[in-house]
C-alpha positions, 0 to 999 in steps of 0.5 A: 608420831614419827617426828616425836620418836626421831626427836626423842632419839636425838635428845637421847643421843645428845645426852649419852654423848655429853655423859661420855664426854664428861667422864673423859674430861679432866675434873675440876681438881686436875684442871687446877693442877692438882693430882688426886692420885698422889696422897701422903699420910699426915704426921704430927710434930712431936715438938709443936703438934703441927701436922705435916705430910710424912714425906716432908717431915724430919724423922728421928728416934721413931718420932716425926718433926715439922723441921730440924729445929724442932727435932733438935729442940726435942732432943735437948 
């Protein structure tokens, strides 16, 4: 009976250690170089409708564009 309790205690300890390790280990996305903390809103190009990150869009007249060429084409 004592050996059974000792074995259960060892199994529980290993389980808790593995669980703690998995919480500290980087996730699959971080291992691939992706950072989940950086999130950018997507905006739609007023000319062609393509969605691009807001930080990469070209803005003019309160509208968002995927590139300068589409901005210029929309103006004319």
